[in-house]
C-alpha positions, 0 to 999 in steps of 0.5 A: 667885221664879220669876225668881230661880230662872231667873236662878240656873239661867242663872248656874250653866249659864254657870259650868259651860260656862265653867269649862274655859276658866279651867283652867291650860294646863299642868294635866294634868286640863284643868279636870275638877276645876273642872267637878266642883267646880261640879257638886257645889257647885251640887247641894249648894246647890240640894238642901240643903233635902232634908236637913230632910225626910229627917232629920225622917222618919228620926227620926220613924220611930224612935218607937214611940208617938205621943209618941216620933214627935212628939219625933222630928219636932221633933228630926229637923227641928232636925237637918235644919236643921243639915245643910241649913245645912252642905250649902248652905254647903259648896255655896256655898264649892265654887261660890265656889272652884271654880278652885282646883287639886286642891281636892276638894268639901267634901261628896260629894253621891253620899253622901246623908247627911252622917254 
């Protein structure tokens, strides 16, 4: 597992460092959009699992009794899994299509929640 994480980090670093080299010579942005797509995509793909924890806590905190809190944990876990799949998928798409000019990231990671 550690080797897989190290390899993924190395590949992401290599992509970030070489992304400006693939920019169109006539483009006015000189590869800034491509680098942003790689950064945003890698952040979304690597931190998508945090959605499960965040949503589980949010839904459980809404409950007033123990039963409501337990229901919130189950519902929050399900919501978190759905959002994790969405965030990781969007990150993967951003990483795979970073070179497309004028393409904006699918999910902006500066906004922590999807909705």
